[in-house]
C-alpha positions as CSV (number, residue, x, y, z in Angstrom):
1,I,-20.6,-2.7,-92.6
2,T,-24.5,-3.7,-92.2
3,K,-25.6,-3.1,-95.5
4,K,-26.9,-5.9,-97.7
5,L,-25.2,-5.9,-101.2
6,G,-26.1,-8.2,-104.1
7,M,-23.9,-11.0,-105.3
8,L,-21.6,-9.9,-108.6
9,N,-21.4,-12.5,-111.1
10,I,-18.3,-10.9,-112.6
11,F,-16.7,-14.2,-113.5
12,K,-19.9,-15.3,-116.0
13,R,-17.8,-16.5,-119.0
14,H,-15.5,-18.8,-117.0
15,P,-18.4,-20.5,-114.5
16,K,-16.0,-23.1,-113.9
17,K,-12.7,-22.0,-113.2
18,N,-13.3,-21.4,-109.5
19,N,-14.7,-24.8,-109.1
20,I,-11.4,-26.7,-110.4
21,P,-10.4,-28.9,-107.6
22,G,-7.3,-27.7,-105.7
23,R,-7.5,-24.3,-107.4
24,K,-7.9,-21.1,-104.1
25,K,-11.3,-19.6,-104.5
26,V,-11.1,-15.9,-105.2
27,P,-12.8,-13.5,-102.6
28,T,-15.7,-12.2,-104.5
29,F,-16.2,-8.1,-104.3
30,K,-18.6,-8.7,-101.5
31,Q,-16.1,-10.6,-99.4
32,N,-13.2,-8.2,-99.9
33,L,-15.3,-5.1,-98.9
34,Q,-16.7,-7.3,-96.1
35,A,-13.1,-7.8,-95.1
36,C,-12.2,-4.2,-95.6
37,R,-9.7,-5.3,-98.4
38,F,-10.5,-2.2,-100.3
39,V,-7.6,-2.3,-102.7
40,D,-8.5,-5.8,-103.8
41,A,-12.5,-4.7,-104.0
42,G,-11.0,-1.6,-105.8
43,K,-9.1,-3.3,-108.5
44,Q,-12.1,-5.5,-109.0
45,L,-14.2,-2.4,-109.9
46,I,-11.5,-1.1,-112.3
47,T,-11.4,-4.5,-114.1
48,R,-15.0,-4.9,-114.8
49,E,-15.8,-0.9,-115.8
50,D,-12.5,-1.6,-118.3
51,R,-14.4,-4.6,-119.8
52,L,-17.5,-2.8,-119.7
53,F,-16.5,0.4,-121.6
54,E,-14.3,-2.1,-123.6
55,L,-17.7,-3.5,-124.6
56,K,-19.4,-0.3,-125.3
57,Q,-16.5,0.9,-127.5
58,D,-16.6,-2.7,-129.5
59,G,-20.3,-1.5,-130.1
60,I,-21.2,-5.2,-129.1
61,G,-24.5,-3.1,-127.7
62,S,-26.2,-3.2,-131.0
63,K,-28.3,-6.0,-130.3
64,R,-31.1,-4.9,-127.5
65,K,-30.8,-7.9,-125.4
66,L,-27.0,-7.2,-125.0
67,V,-27.8,-3.5,-124.5
68,E,-30.1,-4.1,-121.7
69,E,-27.4,-6.3,-119.8
70,E,-25.0,-3.9,-120.1
71,E,-27.3,-1.2,-119.1
72,D,-27.9,-3.8,-115.8
73,S,-24.0,-4.0,-115.8
74,E,-23.5,-0.4,-115.4
75,A,-26.0,0.2,-112.8
76,R,-24.3,-2.8,-110.5
77,L,-21.4,-1.3,-111.1
78,A,-22.4,2.2,-110.2
79,K,-23.9,0.5,-106.8
80,D,-20.9,-1.3,-106.1
81,Y,-18.9,1.6,-106.4
82,E,-21.1,3.7,-104.4
83,D,-20.9,1.0,-101.5
84,W,-17.0,0.4,-101.6
85,L,-16.1,4.1,-101.3
86,E,-19.2,4.8,-98.7
87,S,-17.0,2.2,-96.6
88,V,-13.5,3.8,-97.6
89,M,-14.5,7.2,-96.6
90,Q,-16.0,6.1,-93.7
91,T,-12.7,4.4,-92.4
92,L,-11.1,7.8,-93.4
93,E,-13.5,9.7,-91.3
94,N,-12.2,7.4,-88.2
95,S,-8.7,8.6,-89.0
96,L,-8.5,10.4,-85.6
97,D,-10.0,7.7,-84.0
98,L,-7.6,5.1,-84.3
99,Q,-6.7,2.6,-81.0
100,S,-5.2,-0.5,-82.3
101,P,-2.8,-1.5,-85.0
102,E,-5.8,-3.5,-86.4
103,E,-7.6,-0.4,-87.3
104,Q,-4.5,1.3,-88.4
105,E,-3.7,-1.6,-91.4
106,V,-7.4,-0.7,-92.4
107,L,-6.9,2.8,-92.7
108,K,-3.6,2.0,-94.9
109,E,-6.1,-0.3,-96.6
110,A,-8.2,3.0,-97.3
111,V,-5.3,5.2,-98.2
112,R,-4.1,3.0,-101.2
113,A,-7.1,2.4,-102.5
114,I,-7.8,5.8,-102.9
115,L,-4.3,6.2,-104.4
116,Q,-5.0,3.6,-106.6
117,E,-8.5,4.9,-108.0
118,E,-6.1,8.3,-108.4
119,E,-3.8,6.6,-110.8
120,Q,-6.7,5.3,-112.8
121,D,-8.3,8.6,-113.3
122,M,-4.5,9.7,-114.5
123,H,-4.8,6.7,-116.9
124,W,-7.6,8.4,-118.6
125,E,-5.9,11.8,-118.7
126,G,-5.3,13.0,-122.4
127,F,-8.4,11.5,-123.8
128,Q,-11.4,13.1,-125.5
129,E,-14.5,13.0,-123.7
130,K,-16.2,10.0,-126.1
131,E,-12.8,8.1,-125.4
132,H,-13.0,7.7,-121.9
133,P,-15.3,6.0,-119.7
134,P,-18.2,8.6,-118.5
135,W,-17.5,8.1,-114.8
136,R,-13.9,8.9,-115.1
137,P,-12.3,10.9,-113.8
138,R,-13.9,10.0,-110.1
139,R,-11.4,12.6,-108.4
140,C,-11.4,10.2,-105.0
141,K,-8.4,12.3,-104.1
142,Q,-9.9,15.4,-104.2
143,N,-12.9,13.9,-102.3
144,H,-10.4,12.7,-99.7
145,K,-9.0,15.8,-99.0
146,A,-12.5,17.3,-98.8
147,L,-13.8,15.1,-96.1
148,L,-10.5,15.7,-94.2
149,Q,-11.1,19.2,-94.1
150,R,-14.9,18.8,-93.1
151,L,-13.6,16.3,-90.5
152,V,-10.8,18.9,-89.1
153,Q,-13.8,21.6,-89.0
154,R,-16.2,19.5,-87.4
155,R,-13.5,18.1,-84.4
156,M,-12.5,21.8,-83.9
157,K,-16.4,23.0,-83.8
158,E,-16.7,20.1,-81.4
159,A,-14.2,21.0,-79.2
160,Q,-14.9,20.9,-75.3
161,L,-13.6,22.8,-72.4
162,D,-12.2,21.2,-69.3
163,S,-14.3,21.8,-66.4
164,S,-11.3,21.8,-64.4
165,I,-9.9,24.7,-65.7
166,E,-10.9,27.6,-64.4
167,I,-11.8,30.3,-67.0
168,H,-12.6,34.1,-67.0
169,S,-13.5,34.7,-70.8
170,S,-15.6,33.8,-73.8
171,L,-12.6,34.4,-75.3
172,Q,-10.1,32.3,-73.2
173,Q,-12.4,29.6,-73.2
174,L,-12.4,29.5,-77.0
175,I,-8.7,29.7,-77.3
176,I,-7.8,27.0,-74.4
177,C,-10.6,24.5,-75.9
178,K,-9.6,24.9,-79.7
179,A,-5.6,25.2,-79.3
180,K,-6.4,21.7,-76.6
181,R,-8.0,19.9,-79.6
182,M,-5.6,21.0,-81.9
183,K,-2.8,20.0,-80.2
184,E,-4.1,16.5,-79.2
185,D,-5.1,15.5,-82.8
186,L,-1.7,17.0,-84.7
187,L,-0.2,14.6,-82.0
188,K,-2.6,11.5,-83.5
189,V,-1.7,12.4,-86.6
190,A,2.1,12.5,-86.0
191,T,1.5,8.9,-83.9
192,W,-0.8,7.2,-86.0
193,V,-2.0,8.7,-89.3
194,S,1.3,9.7,-90.7
195,S,2.8,6.2,-91.1
196,C,-0.5,5.0,-93.3
197,Y,0.6,7.5,-96.3
198,P,3.2,7.4,-98.3
199,E,6.0,10.2,-97.7
200,Q,5.6,12.2,-100.4
201,E,2.1,12.9,-99.2
202,N,3.2,14.9,-96.8
203,V,0.1,14.1,-94.7
204,C,1.2,16.0,-91.2
205,Q,1.8,18.9,-93.2
206,F,-1.8,19.2,-94.7
207,Y,-3.8,18.3,-91.2
208,A,-1.4,21.3,-89.8
209,T,-2.5,23.4,-92.4
210,L,-5.8,22.7,-92.1
211,Y,-5.9,22.9,-88.5
212,H,-4.3,26.3,-88.8
213,K,-6.8,27.6,-91.3
214,T,-9.6,26.4,-89.1
215,F,-8.4,27.9,-86.3
216,S,-7.0,31.3,-87.3
217,T,-10.4,32.1,-88.9
218,R,-12.2,31.4,-85.5
219,L,-9.6,33.9,-84.1
220,R,-10.4,36.3,-86.7
221,E,-14.2,36.0,-86.2
222,A,-13.8,37.1,-82.4
223,A,-11.4,39.7,-83.2
224,K,-14.5,41.6,-85.1
225,Y,-16.0,42.0,-81.9
226,T,-15.2,44.6,-79.3
227,L,-13.2,43.0,-76.7
228,C,-11.9,44.0,-73.2
229,D,-8.3,44.9,-73.0
230,E,-7.9,41.4,-70.9
231,D,-9.1,39.8,-74.2
232,C,-7.0,42.2,-76.7
233,V,-3.8,41.1,-74.4
234,L,-4.8,37.8,-74.5
235,L,-5.5,37.2,-78.0
236,L,-2.1,39.3,-79.6
237,Q,-0.1,37.2,-76.7
238,W,-1.8,34.1,-78.9
239,V,-0.8,35.0,-82.2
240,N,2.6,36.8,-81.5
241,Q,3.6,34.2,-79.1
242,D,2.3,31.2,-78.7
243,Y,1.1,30.4,-82.1
244,P,3.4,32.0,-84.8
245,K,2.4,30.4,-88.1
246,E,1.0,33.2,-89.4
247,V,4.6,34.6,-90.5
248,S,5.4,31.7,-93.0
249,R,2.0,32.6,-94.5
250,C,2.8,36.1,-95.0
251,L,6.3,35.5,-96.2
252,H,5.0,33.1,-98.7
253,K,2.3,35.3,-100.0
254,I,4.8,38.0,-100.9
255,L,6.6,35.5,-102.6
256,D,3.8,34.1,-104.6
257,R,2.6,37.8,-105.4
258,E,6.4,38.0,-107.0
259,E,6.4,34.7,-108.9
260,T,2.9,35.4,-110.3
261,A,3.7,38.9,-111.7
262,W,7.4,37.4,-113.0
263,K,5.3,34.8,-114.9
264,E,2.8,37.4,-116.3
265,G,5.7,39.2,-117.8
266,E,5.1,42.5,-115.8
267,L,8.1,44.8,-115.3
268,P,8.8,46.1,-111.4
269,Q,7.6,49.4,-110.8
270,L,9.4,52.7,-111.3
271,R,9.2,55.0,-108.2
272,D,11.3,58.6,-108.7
273,Q,13.2,56.4,-111.1
274,V,14.4,53.7,-109.1
275,Y,13.2,50.3,-109.3
276,C,10.8,49.7,-105.5
277,C,11.4,46.9,-104.0
278,D,8.4,46.2,-102.1
279,Q,9.0,42.6,-101.1
280,A,12.0,43.5,-99.1
281,I,10.2,46.1,-97.3
282,D,7.2,43.7,-96.9
283,V,9.2,40.6,-95.6
284,I,11.2,43.0,-93.0
285,Q,7.9,45.0,-91.9
286,C,6.0,41.5,-91.9
287,A,9.1,40.4,-89.5
288,Q,9.1,43.8,-87.5
289,K,5.2,43.8,-86.9
290,V,4.5,40.0,-85.6
291,L,7.8,40.6,-83.5
292,G,6.5,42.8,-81.1
293,D,8.6,42.1,-78.0
294,E,11.9,41.4,-79.2
295,T,12.7,39.2,-76.4
296,K,10.2,36.8,-78.0
297,A,11.9,36.8,-81.4
298,Q,13.9,34.1,-81.7
299,T,10.1,31.9,-81.1
300,I,9.2,32.7,-84.7
301,T,12.1,34.0,-86.8
302,C,13.0,30.8,-87.8
303,Q,10.2,31.3,-90.4
304,M,12.7,33.2,-92.5
305,R,15.1,30.3,-93.1
306,H,12.1,28.3,-94.9
307,F,11.3,31.6,-96.8
308,L,14.6,32.4,-98.4
309,T,15.3,28.4,-99.3
310,D,11.9,29.2,-101.2
311,Y,13.0,32.5,-102.4
312,K,16.1,30.9,-103.6
313,A,14.4,28.2,-105.9
314,F,12.5,31.1,-107.8
315,H,15.4,33.2,-108.0
316,A,17.3,30.2,-109.6
317,K,14.4,30.0,-112.1
318,V,14.5,33.7,-113.2
319,M,18.2,33.6,-114.0
320,K,17.7,30.7,-116.2
321,S,14.2,32.0,-117.8
322,K,15.0,34.2,-121.4
323,Q,11.5,36.3,-120.7
324,T,11.9,39.9,-121.4
325,N,10.8,41.0,-117.5
326,T,13.9,38.8,-116.5
327,E,16.6,41.5,-116.2
328,A,14.5,44.0,-114.5
329,V,13.1,41.4,-112.3
330,L,16.6,40.1,-111.2
331,M,17.6,43.9,-110.6
332,V,14.7,44.7,-108.5
333,N,15.3,41.3,-106.6
334,F,19.2,41.9,-105.8
335,S,17.9,45.6,-104.4
336,C,15.7,42.9,-102.1
337,L,18.7,40.6,-101.1
338,I,20.7,43.5,-100.4
339,Q,18.1,45.2,-98.0
340,C,17.6,41.7,-96.5
341,R,21.0,41.1,-95.5
342,D,21.7,44.2,-94.1
343,Y,18.6,43.5,-92.4
344,F,19.6,40.5,-91.1
345,T,23.0,41.8,-90.1
346,K,21.7,44.7,-87.9
347,K,19.3,42.8,-86.3
348,A,21.4,39.9,-85.9
349,H,20.1,39.2,-82.0
350,L,16.8,38.7,-83.1
351,F,17.6,35.6,-84.6
352,P,18.8,32.3,-83.3
353,E,22.7,31.9,-84.4
354,D,21.9,28.4,-86.8
355,V,18.8,30.4,-88.0
356,K,21.3,33.7,-89.0
357,T,24.0,31.7,-90.4
358,D,21.6,29.7,-92.6
359,C,19.9,33.1,-93.9
360,L,23.2,35.0,-94.4
361,S,24.3,31.9,-96.3
362,L,21.5,32.0,-98.6
363,L,21.5,35.7,-99.0
364,A,25.1,35.3,-100.2
365,T,24.3,32.6,-102.7
366,M,21.6,34.4,-104.1
367,I,24.1,37.6,-104.4
368,K,26.7,36.0,-105.9
369,G,24.3,34.4,-108.4
370,S,22.9,37.9,-109.6
371,H,26.8,39.2,-109.6
372,H,27.6,36.4,-111.8
373,H,24.7,36.5,-114.0
374,F,25.3,40.7,-114.6
375,T,28.9,40.5,-115.0
376,S,28.6,37.3,-117.2
377,N,26.6,39.3,-119.6
378,M,29.1,42.1,-119.5
379,L,31.6,39.9,-120.7
380,K,29.8,38.6,-123.3
381,E,28.7,42.2,-124.9
382,L,33.0,43.0,-124.8
383,K,34.4,39.5,-125.7
384,D,35.4,40.7,-129.3
385,L,36.9,43.8,-127.7
386,Y,38.5,42.1,-125.2
387,M,40.7,40.4,-127.5
388,K,42.6,43.2,-128.6
389,V,43.8,43.8,-125.1
390,G,47.6,42.5,-124.9
391,S,47.8,41.8,-128.4
392,S,50.0,44.0,-131.0
393,E,47.1,46.5,-131.8
394,W,46.9,47.3,-128.2
395,L,50.6,48.2,-128.0
396,K,50.3,50.5,-130.7
397,D,46.9,52.2,-129.4
398,S,45.9,51.1,-125.7
399,E,44.2,54.1,-125.3
400,G,42.6,53.6,-128.5
401,V,41.2,50.1,-127.3
402,C,40.2,50.8,-123.7
403,E,38.2,53.8,-124.8
404,E,35.9,51.5,-127.2
405,L,35.9,49.0,-124.1
406,L,34.6,51.9,-121.8
407,T,31.8,53.1,-124.4
408,K,30.4,49.6,-125.3
409,L,30.4,48.9,-121.5
410,D,28.5,52.0,-120.9
411,R,26.1,51.3,-123.2
412,H,25.5,48.0,-121.4
413,I,25.1,49.5,-117.8
414,Q,22.8,52.0,-118.6
415,K,19.9,49.7,-117.9
416,F,21.4,49.7,-113.9
417,N,20.6,53.8,-113.9
418,N,17.3,52.4,-112.2
419,L,19.1,50.2,-109.1
420,D,19.2,52.4,-105.9
421,K,22.4,54.3,-104.9
422,M,23.2,51.5,-102.6
423,C,22.7,48.2,-104.9
424,C,24.0,50.5,-107.7
425,Q,27.0,50.9,-105.7
426,E,27.3,47.1,-104.5
427,L,26.5,45.7,-108.0
428,L,28.7,48.3,-110.0
429,G,31.9,47.3,-107.9
430,G,31.3,43.7,-108.4
431,M,31.4,44.3,-112.1
432,H,34.8,47.0,-111.6
433,K,36.6,44.0,-110.2
434,K,35.5,41.4,-113.1
435,F,36.1,43.8,-115.7
436,L,39.6,44.9,-114.3
437,A,40.5,41.0,-113.8
438,E,39.6,40.2,-117.6
439,Y,41.8,42.9,-118.4
440,V,44.6,41.3,-116.7
441,R,43.7,38.1,-118.0
442,K,43.8,38.7,-121.7
443,M,47.2,40.7,-120.6
444,M,48.5,37.4,-119.2
445,K,48.0,35.6,-122.4
446,Q,51.1,37.0,-123.5
447,K,49.9,38.1,-127.1
448,I,53.2,40.1,-127.4
449,K,56.4,40.2,-126.2
450,L,58.1,43.4,-124.6
451,S,61.7,42.4,-126.2
452,N,63.6,45.6,-124.7
453,K,63.4,48.2,-122.0
454,T,61.9,50.8,-123.8
455,Q,58.9,48.8,-125.0
456,Q,58.5,47.8,-121.1
457,Q,58.4,51.2,-120.5
458,M,55.8,52.1,-123.0
459,A,53.6,49.2,-122.1
460,A,53.7,50.1,-118.2
461,S,53.1,53.7,-119.2
462,S,50.2,52.5,-121.1
463,L,48.8,50.5,-118.2
464,C,48.9,52.9,-115.9
465,I,47.2,55.7,-118.3
466,N,44.2,53.1,-118.9
467,S,44.4,52.3,-115.1
468,E,43.4,55.8,-114.4
469,R,41.0,56.3,-117.1
470,I,38.9,52.7,-116.0
471,H,38.7,53.6,-112.5
472,T,37.6,56.7,-113.1
473,Y,34.8,55.7,-115.0
474,F,33.7,52.6,-112.8
475,T,34.0,55.2,-109.3
476,A,31.9,57.9,-111.5
477,A,29.0,54.9,-112.2
478,G,29.0,53.7,-108.5
479,S,31.8,51.6,-107.7
480,N,33.2,52.3,-104.3
481,M,36.2,49.9,-104.8
482,D,39.0,52.3,-104.6
483,W,41.2,49.4,-103.8
484,L,41.5,48.3,-107.0
485,K,43.2,51.8,-108.5
486,D,46.6,50.2,-107.7
487,I,46.2,47.1,-109.4
488,L,47.3,47.7,-113.1
489,P,50.2,50.5,-111.7
490,N,51.6,48.0,-109.5
491,L,51.7,45.3,-112.4
492,A,53.3,47.8,-114.6
493,G,56.0,48.2,-112.2
494,L,57.4,45.1,-112.7
495,L,57.5,45.5,-116.5
496,K,59.9,48.6,-115.8
497,L,62.0,46.5,-113.3
498,Q,65.2,45.7,-115.3
499,D,67.7,43.6,-112.3
500,P,66.4,40.1,-111.0
501,N,66.7,40.9,-107.8
502,T,65.0,43.8,-108.2
503,I,61.8,42.3,-109.1
504,K,62.4,39.7,-106.5
505,L,61.8,42.1,-103.6
506,E,59.0,44.2,-105.3
507,L,57.3,40.6,-106.2
508,A,58.0,39.8,-102.0
509,S,56.2,43.5,-101.4
510,L,53.4,43.0,-103.5
511,M,52.5,39.1,-102.3
512,K,51.6,41.1,-98.7
513,L,49.4,43.2,-100.4
514,Y,47.7,40.3,-102.5
515,P,48.2,37.2,-100.9
516,D,46.3,35.4,-103.6
517,L,48.9,36.2,-106.2
518,S,50.2,33.1,-107.3
519,E,53.0,31.7,-108.9
520,R,51.4,31.1,-112.0
521,H,50.0,34.7,-112.3
522,I,53.7,35.8,-111.4
523,S,55.1,33.5,-114.3
524,A,52.3,34.9,-117.0
525,W,53.1,38.4,-116.1
526,L,57.0,38.3,-116.3
527,R,56.8,36.6,-119.5
528,L,56.0,39.3,-121.1
529,K,59.5,40.9,-120.7
530,G,61.2,39.9,-123.6
531,N,64.8,40.1,-122.2
532,L,64.0,38.1,-119.1
533,S,66.2,35.2,-119.6
534,P,64.8,31.9,-118.7
535,S,67.2,31.2,-115.8
536,D,66.5,34.8,-114.2
537,L,63.1,33.5,-114.7
538,K,63.0,30.5,-112.6
539,K,65.4,31.9,-110.0
540,I,62.5,34.2,-109.4
541,L,60.0,31.8,-109.1
542,E,62.0,29.7,-106.8
543,S,62.3,32.7,-104.7
544,I,58.7,33.5,-104.2
545,T,58.1,29.9,-103.0
546,C,59.6,31.0,-99.6
547,S,57.5,34.1,-99.6
548,Q,54.3,31.9,-100.7
549,D,54.9,29.4,-97.3
550,Q,54.9,32.3,-95.0
551,L,52.1,34.2,-96.3
552,R,49.9,31.0,-96.6
553,D,48.0,31.8,-93.6
554,T,47.2,35.4,-94.3
555,Q,46.2,33.7,-97.7
556,D,43.4,31.6,-96.3
557,S,42.2,34.3,-94.0
558,L,41.8,36.5,-96.6
559,Q,38.5,38.1,-97.3
560,F,36.7,37.6,-100.3
561,G,35.5,41.1,-100.9
562,K,39.6,42.1,-100.7
563,S,40.4,39.5,-103.1
564,F,41.7,39.9,-106.6
565,F,43.9,37.7,-108.5
566,S,41.9,34.4,-107.5
567,I,39.3,35.7,-110.3
568,V,41.9,36.1,-112.8
569,R,41.9,32.5,-114.4
570,V,45.0,31.7,-116.2
571,K,47.1,28.4,-117.8
């Protein structure tokens, strides 16, 4: 730095302080600036501006002489800040020309100084205009980002082609020289520059975004002109194979659009009385169009993993919210998730194994979350009526209790009429299983005792009738869980049996059908039989222990979709 700066008498009130024998002399602002100690120099400027603003606020400037001194001080402060900022920005502008550890340390100083200024700006946030210095906020960080953007644009514009490379067209020259400059510069960022910034600044990603935008803009400009076949092939090959960051941009643009619409309270569109899931279509078409040659697909499909990670965060925010459009947004997103899952399953060969596994796992988590949201709301709606199941009232009029449940349930699930058939089938299937599981759980709470054979047979008959009505309702609504129709009749069969040995045999059969039927479930159900002695119950439970050990392997490999008793919580 060759520019001469005026000496600043910032220690005017204590002229003798630095002359005390043995005390180390504090460097002046000019000395700190010349030594590239930008942080210390910046601190001195902040101290001076705080003192100057304090004087102004106290009204000391009412006297003409002090007013002139303050005006001179403000002018000097502005000039010193201008010199400081010029030195800092010049250092940042040379970020990609670092050649030594010493230069790297200077860049670190410049970055820390910018962040220090940003903290000072934040200190004055929330104050009214008259309550903060007129020169704040200085917006150094914003200016820093703008400078780096100009730096990248300039370097890409000045990129020169290696004379040793044979070129066939101006487009080839454009792509080769720009791509080479981008590669070299990003390598410098990763090797030299990134360590000069705090990790949270994510400077590598910032530079990569700048280079991507600059390069893609230049390619779009080139594509506007009439190109020969060879250049068209070259451009398409570069975009689709050599430089696939465009996929990520497309996907996140889709997600941003959906999040904005949700926040603004918009309802999903209906098409033929069905929620249309444009985001799923957009994601799939984006992938299909950019993939082009399926043999090269795995080079870019990894972007879907990052997209779904962000999608999961958005999905979680929607589920926690209480906006009026939350239910509708979750329904249309449920449709999106189902379509995406099916796409990943059918097009598995397009994805690396780890990417496919991660994506399907993310989708499964979101789908499960949607199921839980809708089924939880269903159970809350029916909570009061469920209290009657397995009670003396149920024993007197089980059909009436079942009718009440289904009538109220019908009002609740009318909102799902706008889901497409495939999604409605999956959602209603989950609700079918949860509805039945809660019904069984309430029966197992043992609010009644069936003390004789007659009562047990009547209860078993009621369970079979209720099972038929529940199954008919859900299958008509869209559920395809046909295997659930046998749950209540099989349990009812246990109530009708009187001989303990026969009960043991029946349980052995049921445990093969339902490997997640535990001892706790069996004990809770059999305790409904008031005429079963404690000793007989103990023998029955002891006999099933051996059967459980034999079936453990089967239970471990049981698919979630075919399990039932694992979601029936009993004490």
